[in-house]
C-alpha positions as CSV (number, residue, x, y, z in Angstrom):
1,M,-80.3,49.7,3.8
2,K,-77.6,51.7,2.1
3,K,-74.2,51.6,3.7
4,W,-71.9,54.7,4.2
5,Q,-69.2,53.3,2.0
6,N,-71.6,52.7,-1.0
7,L,-72.9,56.2,-0.6
8,V,-69.4,57.7,-0.7
9,A,-68.6,55.8,-3.9
10,V,-71.8,57.1,-5.6
11,C,-71.3,60.7,-4.5
12,A,-67.7,60.7,-5.5
13,M,-68.7,60.2,-9.2
14,S,-70.1,63.7,-9.5
15,V,-69.0,67.2,-8.6
16,S,-71.5,69.3,-6.7
17,V,-72.1,72.9,-7.3
18,L,-73.4,74.1,-4.0
19,A,-75.3,77.2,-3.2
20,G,-78.1,78.3,-0.9
21,C,-79.0,79.9,2.4
22,S,-80.4,78.9,5.8
23,S,-84.0,79.3,6.7
24,T,-85.9,80.0,9.9
25,S,-88.6,78.1,11.8
26,S,-91.3,80.1,9.9
27,D,-90.5,77.9,6.9
28,A,-92.4,74.9,8.3
29,A,-95.5,75.6,6.2
30,D,-93.4,75.8,3.1
31,S,-91.2,72.8,3.7
32,N,-92.6,70.8,0.8
33,G,-90.5,72.7,-1.7
34,E,-87.4,71.3,-3.3
35,A,-84.7,72.5,-1.0
36,G,-81.3,73.3,-2.6
37,A,-82.6,73.0,-6.2
38,A,-81.8,76.6,-7.0
39,D,-78.6,77.4,-8.9
40,G,-78.0,73.8,-9.7
41,A,-77.1,73.0,-6.1
42,K,-76.7,69.3,-5.3
43,G,-77.4,68.1,-1.8
44,S,-79.1,70.0,1.0
45,V,-80.1,69.6,4.6
46,Y,-83.5,70.0,6.3
47,Y,-83.2,69.7,10.1
48,L,-86.4,69.4,12.1
49,N,-85.3,70.6,15.5
50,F,-86.9,69.4,18.7
51,K,-85.7,72.1,21.1
52,P,-87.4,75.5,20.8
53,E,-85.0,77.0,23.3
54,Q,-82.1,76.3,20.9
55,D,-83.8,77.6,17.7
56,E,-81.8,80.8,17.4
57,A,-78.5,79.0,18.0
58,W,-79.4,76.4,15.3
59,Q,-80.4,79.1,12.8
60,N,-77.1,80.9,13.3
61,L,-75.1,77.7,13.0
62,A,-76.9,76.7,9.8
63,K,-76.2,80.1,8.4
64,K,-72.5,79.8,9.2
65,Y,-72.3,76.4,7.5
66,T,-74.0,77.7,4.4
67,E,-71.7,80.7,4.2
68,E,-68.7,78.3,4.6
69,T,-69.7,75.5,2.3
70,G,-72.5,76.9,0.1
71,V,-74.8,74.0,1.2
72,D,-78.4,74.9,1.9
73,V,-79.3,74.1,5.5
74,K,-82.8,74.7,6.6
75,V,-83.7,74.5,10.3
76,V,-87.4,74.2,11.3
77,T,-88.2,74.1,15.0
78,A,-91.4,72.5,16.2
79,A,-93.5,74.2,18.8
80,S,-93.0,72.9,22.4
81,G,-95.0,69.7,22.9
82,N,-95.8,69.3,19.2
83,Y,-92.7,67.6,17.8
84,E,-94.1,64.2,17.0
85,T,-97.2,65.7,15.3
86,T,-95.0,68.1,13.3
87,L,-92.7,65.3,12.3
88,M,-95.5,63.1,11.1
89,S,-96.9,66.1,9.1
90,E,-93.5,67.0,7.6
91,M,-92.5,63.4,6.7
92,G,-95.6,63.1,4.6
93,K,-94.5,65.9,2.3
94,S,-92.0,66.0,-0.5
95,G,-88.8,67.7,0.7
96,A,-89.3,66.0,4.0
97,P,-86.7,66.4,6.8
98,T,-83.3,64.8,6.1
99,L,-82.4,65.0,9.8
100,F,-84.8,64.6,12.7
101,Q,-84.9,63.5,16.3
102,V,-86.3,60.7,18.5
103,N,-86.2,60.7,22.3
104,G,-84.8,57.2,22.7
105,P,-85.8,53.5,22.1
106,V,-89.5,54.2,22.6
107,G,-89.6,57.1,20.2
108,L,-87.5,55.2,17.6
109,K,-90.2,52.5,17.3
110,N,-92.3,54.9,15.2
111,W,-89.4,55.9,12.9
112,E,-87.0,52.9,12.6
113,D,-88.1,52.2,9.1
114,Y,-87.0,55.7,8.0
115,A,-83.6,55.4,9.8
116,Y,-80.4,55.5,7.7
117,N,-77.7,53.2,9.1
118,L,-75.2,55.5,10.8
119,Y,-72.8,52.7,11.7
120,D,-69.2,53.6,10.6
121,T,-70.1,57.0,9.4
122,P,-67.7,59.8,10.4
123,V,-70.2,61.2,12.9
124,F,-70.7,57.8,14.5
125,N,-66.9,57.3,14.7
126,Q,-66.6,60.6,16.6
127,L,-68.7,59.3,19.5
128,T,-66.8,58.8,22.7
129,S,-68.8,55.7,23.5
130,D,-71.1,53.3,21.6
131,A,-73.4,53.7,24.5
132,Y,-74.6,56.9,22.9
133,A,-75.9,55.0,19.8
134,L,-79.2,53.2,19.4
135,F,-78.4,49.9,17.7
136,V,-81.2,48.0,16.0
137,G,-78.9,45.1,14.9
138,K,-75.2,44.3,14.7
139,D,-73.4,47.0,12.8
140,D,-76.8,48.8,12.3
141,V,-77.2,52.1,14.1
142,A,-80.5,53.9,13.7
143,A,-79.8,57.0,15.9
144,I,-77.0,58.7,17.8
145,A,-77.2,61.0,20.8
146,Y,-75.8,64.4,20.0
147,C,-76.0,66.0,23.5
148,I,-76.0,65.1,27.2
149,E,-77.8,67.4,29.5
150,S,-78.5,67.8,33.2
151,Y,-81.5,69.1,35.1
152,G,-82.3,69.8,38.7
153,I,-83.4,72.8,40.8
154,I,-81.6,76.0,39.6
155,V,-80.8,78.2,42.6
156,N,-80.2,81.9,42.9
157,T,-77.5,81.8,45.6
158,T,-77.7,85.6,46.2
159,L,-81.3,85.3,47.2
160,L,-80.7,82.2,49.2
161,D,-78.0,84.0,51.1
162,K,-80.4,86.9,51.8
163,A,-82.8,84.3,53.3
164,G,-80.0,83.2,55.6
165,Y,-79.0,79.9,53.9
166,K,-76.3,78.4,51.8
167,V,-76.5,75.7,49.1
168,E,-74.7,73.3,51.5
169,D,-77.7,73.6,53.8
170,I,-79.8,71.6,51.3
171,Q,-78.8,68.0,51.1
172,S,-82.2,66.3,51.1
173,F,-85.9,66.8,50.6
174,E,-86.4,67.5,54.3
175,D,-83.8,70.3,54.0
176,L,-85.3,71.7,50.9
177,K,-88.8,71.8,52.4
178,K,-87.5,73.4,55.6
179,V,-85.8,76.2,53.6
180,A,-88.7,76.7,51.2
181,D,-91.3,76.8,53.9
182,D,-89.3,79.3,55.9
183,I,-88.8,81.6,52.8
184,T,-92.6,81.3,52.2
185,A,-93.4,82.3,55.8
186,R,-91.2,85.4,55.4
187,K,-92.2,86.1,51.8
188,D,-93.4,89.7,52.5
189,E,-90.3,90.5,54.5
190,L,-87.9,89.0,51.9
191,N,-89.8,90.3,48.8
192,F,-89.3,87.0,47.0
193,S,-90.8,83.5,47.0
194,A,-89.2,80.1,47.2
195,F,-90.2,78.6,43.8
196,T,-91.1,80.1,40.5
197,S,-94.5,79.2,39.1
198,A,-95.0,75.5,38.2
199,G,-96.7,76.5,35.0
200,M,-99.0,73.8,33.4
201,D,-99.2,75.6,30.0
202,G,-97.9,73.4,27.2
203,S,-94.6,75.4,27.2
204,S,-93.9,74.5,30.8
205,D,-95.8,71.3,31.8
206,W,-93.1,69.0,30.4
207,R,-91.1,70.0,33.5
208,F,-93.5,68.1,35.7
209,K,-95.2,65.5,33.6
210,A,-91.9,64.3,32.2
211,H,-88.9,65.6,34.0
212,L,-90.3,65.6,37.6
213,A,-92.2,62.4,36.9
214,N,-88.8,60.8,36.0
215,M,-88.0,60.8,39.7
216,P,-90.5,58.2,41.0
217,I,-89.9,56.2,37.9
218,Y,-86.1,56.2,38.5
219,F,-86.4,55.1,42.1
220,E,-88.9,52.4,41.3
221,Y,-86.6,51.1,38.5
222,Q,-83.6,51.2,40.9
223,E,-85.5,49.3,43.6
224,D,-86.8,46.6,41.1
225,G,-83.5,46.3,39.2
226,I,-85.1,47.1,35.8
227,T,-84.6,49.7,33.1
228,D,-88.2,49.8,31.7
229,T,-91.6,48.2,32.3
230,D,-94.9,47.4,30.8
231,A,-96.7,48.2,34.1
232,I,-95.4,50.9,36.5
233,K,-96.4,50.2,40.1
234,G,-96.2,53.8,41.4
235,T,-94.1,52.9,44.4
236,Y,-92.8,56.4,44.9
237,L,-95.9,58.5,44.0
238,D,-96.3,59.8,47.6
239,N,-92.8,61.3,47.1
240,Y,-93.9,62.7,43.8
241,R,-96.8,64.4,45.5
242,D,-94.6,65.8,48.3
243,I,-92.3,67.6,45.9
244,F,-95.1,68.8,43.6
245,D,-97.0,70.1,46.7
246,L,-93.9,72.1,47.6
247,Y,-93.7,73.6,44.1
248,I,-97.4,74.7,44.1
249,T,-97.6,76.0,47.7
250,D,-94.2,77.7,48.3
251,S,-94.5,79.5,45.0
252,T,-94.9,82.9,43.3
253,T,-98.3,81.8,42.0
254,P,-101.4,80.2,43.6
255,G,-102.1,76.7,42.3
256,K,-105.5,77.7,40.8
257,D,-103.6,80.0,38.4
258,L,-101.0,77.6,37.2
259,A,-102.9,76.2,34.2
260,A,-102.2,79.4,32.3
261,K,-98.6,80.0,33.5
262,T,-96.0,79.5,30.8
263,G,-92.3,78.5,30.6
264,D,-91.4,82.1,29.9
265,D,-93.3,83.2,33.1
266,S,-91.3,80.9,35.2
267,R,-88.0,81.9,33.7
268,N,-88.8,85.6,33.9
269,E,-89.7,85.3,37.6
270,F,-86.3,83.7,38.3
271,I,-84.4,86.3,36.2
272,S,-86.2,89.2,37.9
273,G,-85.4,87.8,41.4
274,E,-89.0,86.9,42.4
275,A,-88.0,83.4,43.5
276,V,-84.9,81.4,44.7
277,F,-85.6,78.1,43.1
278,Y,-86.5,77.1,39.5
279,Q,-86.7,73.6,38.2
280,N,-85.1,73.4,34.8
281,G,-81.9,72.2,33.0
282,S,-78.5,73.1,31.8
283,W,-80.1,74.3,28.5
284,E,-81.3,77.4,30.4
285,Y,-77.9,78.7,31.3
286,N,-77.3,81.1,28.4
287,E,-80.8,82.5,28.6
288,L,-80.3,83.3,32.2
289,I,-76.8,84.9,31.6
290,K,-78.1,86.8,28.6
291,N,-80.8,88.4,30.7
292,G,-78.5,89.7,33.5
293,L,-77.8,86.9,36.0
294,K,-74.2,86.2,36.7
295,S,-72.6,82.8,36.6
296,E,-71.3,83.1,40.1
297,E,-74.8,83.6,41.6
298,I,-76.5,80.6,40.1
299,T,-76.0,76.9,40.6
300,M,-78.0,73.7,40.4
301,I,-78.9,71.2,43.1
302,P,-80.6,67.7,42.7
303,V,-84.3,67.3,42.6
304,Y,-84.8,65.7,46.1
305,I,-88.1,63.9,46.7
306,G,-87.3,62.0,49.9
307,A,-86.3,58.8,48.3
308,G,-83.1,56.8,47.9
309,D,-79.6,57.8,49.2
310,E,-80.0,61.6,49.0
311,A,-76.6,62.2,50.6
312,N,-75.1,60.7,47.4
313,Q,-77.6,61.9,44.8
314,G,-76.4,63.9,41.8
315,L,-78.2,65.8,39.1
316,T,-80.5,64.1,36.7
317,T,-78.3,63.6,33.6
318,G,-78.9,61.9,30.3
319,T,-80.4,62.6,26.9
320,E,-83.6,62.3,24.9
321,N,-82.0,63.9,21.8
322,Y,-81.0,61.4,19.2
323,W,-80.3,62.3,15.6
324,V,-81.9,60.2,12.8
325,V,-81.0,60.6,9.2
326,N,-83.9,60.0,6.8
327,K,-83.0,57.1,4.5
328,E,-85.8,58.1,2.1
329,A,-84.0,61.3,1.3
330,S,-81.9,61.4,-1.9
331,E,-78.3,60.2,-1.8
332,E,-77.1,63.7,-2.3
333,D,-79.2,65.0,0.6
334,I,-78.1,62.2,2.8
335,Q,-74.5,62.9,2.1
336,A,-75.0,66.6,2.7
337,T,-76.7,65.8,6.0
338,L,-74.0,63.5,7.2
339,D,-71.4,66.2,6.3
340,F,-73.3,68.8,8.3
341,M,-73.6,66.6,11.3
342,N,-69.9,65.8,11.3
343,W,-69.1,69.5,11.0
344,C,-71.3,70.3,13.9
345,V,-69.5,67.9,16.2
346,T,-65.9,68.5,15.0
347,S,-65.5,72.1,13.8
348,E,-64.6,75.0,16.1
349,E,-67.8,76.8,15.1
350,G,-70.0,73.8,15.6
351,T,-68.7,72.6,18.9
352,T,-68.5,76.1,20.3
353,A,-72.1,76.8,19.4
354,M,-73.3,73.4,20.9
355,A,-71.2,73.7,24.0
356,D,-71.5,77.4,24.8
357,E,-74.6,78.7,23.1
358,M,-76.8,75.6,23.5
359,G,-75.3,74.4,26.8
360,F,-74.7,70.8,25.8
361,V,-72.1,68.3,26.8
362,I,-71.5,66.8,23.4
363,P,-70.3,63.2,23.4
364,F,-67.9,63.4,20.6
365,K,-64.1,63.1,20.6
366,D,-63.3,66.5,19.1
367,A,-66.0,68.4,21.0
368,K,-65.3,71.6,23.0
369,P,-65.8,71.3,26.8
370,S,-68.7,73.4,28.0
371,E,-68.3,76.4,30.2
372,N,-71.9,76.1,31.4
373,V,-71.9,76.3,35.2
374,F,-74.7,73.7,35.5
375,V,-72.7,71.3,33.4
376,L,-69.6,71.9,35.5
377,E,-71.7,71.3,38.7
378,D,-72.7,67.9,37.3
379,V,-69.1,67.1,36.7
380,K,-68.1,68.3,40.2
381,L,-70.8,66.3,41.9
382,T,-70.0,63.1,39.9
383,E,-66.3,63.5,40.8
384,E,-67.3,63.8,44.5
385,G,-68.9,60.4,44.2
386,K,-72.5,61.5,43.8
387,T,-74.6,59.2,41.6
388,P,-76.3,61.0,38.7
389,V,-80.0,60.2,38.3
390,S,-80.6,58.6,34.9
391,W,-83.2,59.8,32.4
392,N,-85.9,57.2,32.5
393,F,-88.8,59.3,31.2
394,T,-87.7,58.2,27.7
395,T,-89.4,54.9,28.7
396,M,-92.8,56.6,29.2
397,P,-95.1,54.6,27.0
398,S,-96.5,57.5,24.9
399,E,-97.0,61.2,24.5
400,E,-100.7,60.6,25.4
401,W,-99.6,59.2,28.7
402,K,-97.7,62.4,29.5
403,N,-100.7,64.5,28.4
404,A,-103.1,62.6,30.6
405,L,-100.7,63.0,33.5
406,G,-100.3,66.7,32.8
407,S,-104.1,67.2,32.8
408,A,-104.4,65.4,36.2
409,L,-101.6,67.4,37.7
410,T,-103.2,70.7,36.5
411,A,-106.5,69.7,38.1
412,Y,-104.7,68.8,41.3
413,A,-102.7,72.0,41.4
414,A,-106.0,74.0,41.2
415,D,-107.6,71.9,44.0
416,P,-105.0,69.7,45.9
417,T,-107.4,67.2,47.4
418,D,-106.8,63.5,48.0
419,A,-109.5,62.7,45.5
420,N,-107.7,64.7,42.8
421,W,-104.4,63.1,43.6
422,E,-106.1,59.7,43.1
423,E,-106.7,60.9,39.6
424,V,-103.0,61.6,39.2
425,E,-102.2,58.1,40.4
426,K,-104.6,56.6,37.9
427,A,-103.1,58.6,35.1
428,F,-99.7,57.5,36.2
429,V,-100.3,53.8,36.9
430,E,-103.4,52.6,35.1
431,N,-102.8,54.7,31.9
432,W,-99.2,53.4,31.7
433,K,-100.4,49.9,31.1
434,T,-103.1,51.1,28.7
435,E,-100.7,53.2,26.6
436,Y,-98.0,50.5,26.7
437,D,-100.3,47.9,25.4
438,L,-101.6,50.2,22.6
439,A,-98.0,51.0,21.5
440,N,-96.8,47.4,21.6
441,N,-99.8,45.3,20.5
């Protein structure tokens, strides 16, 4: 594997004449062209972005970098829920991505052979902690986390106040259920619901088959003193059912209609004041502000499921966003990619975009602090001694596991019987072992 110092020595032997322009996500079908070849440019970047909600911000940032340096940066954003299949398709073409993402150690297994060693590169040396790097050997770093995010239940405090409650009234699942059930009982009087639609369309179901499913996994791992497993027991699936029941009953939308409800539907319901609560993450902040909500009328509370020490529970904080540089790219393109990454996490333009527009906490020494109120709430709760819930859904054995769970949840939402919940449990427990064995044997 090529080392950073060797690459610098090679690249220093020639002078690059750089030119180009950024591209949009519509370029995915054309990505097998020779990026940066025009006008004798040497070195270009092709970033396959995982997060659709940040597509516009990445396109703008790529454009700024190209204007400043002349280096061609193309950003292609995979459709929600289709990143892995898009990545497999794009990596099979000439002009493959020079920069792509994995969700953690499980996702890295498929792509470790393509990973350029990032150890001792400028972007690696900017990390505030080696804990944000995925090591595959001593002095061998396959991926680095570029953002830390939090998720929980976003609250419209203005509506909550109209219903006669304060955020401080919700310190547990019991409290949350009491408030949500009361709002539902007075829905016609209040003219709003408790929860936005728990949409099970592909643009939204990840909130429940991954992010919400993290909660029973987290508490099982905590109880058993582990960080992953080849066979989940499902110890806290009754709690998972309790919170999901709340989402689908105290909602803007009947459970039978959730299969077609999208992520945009849920967000728009919250923006238009149709519901008090909306499960999502810090990445949603700018979209909410841009569409008329004020920072002082929104906050985020933990996802309570009636497990653990709820009085000391914080937001769910972590990352599934790790950058990997494609070692199969040309030396010039690798160098251009490393330069772009370092610019993103050190320059005023890059860190401002990542902190303010994308809503990230970026774990790099020269990064700008975020003004995102959800990020600040995570900081506040942590400083108060609350324990953040870790991101354990990165240990889920496969994308197929998530999809099977999502299908079972959708069926249950439409007809919430014990028999249909048993299918959810089977998808969660039995299919975990099946998918783990397929991925590891």
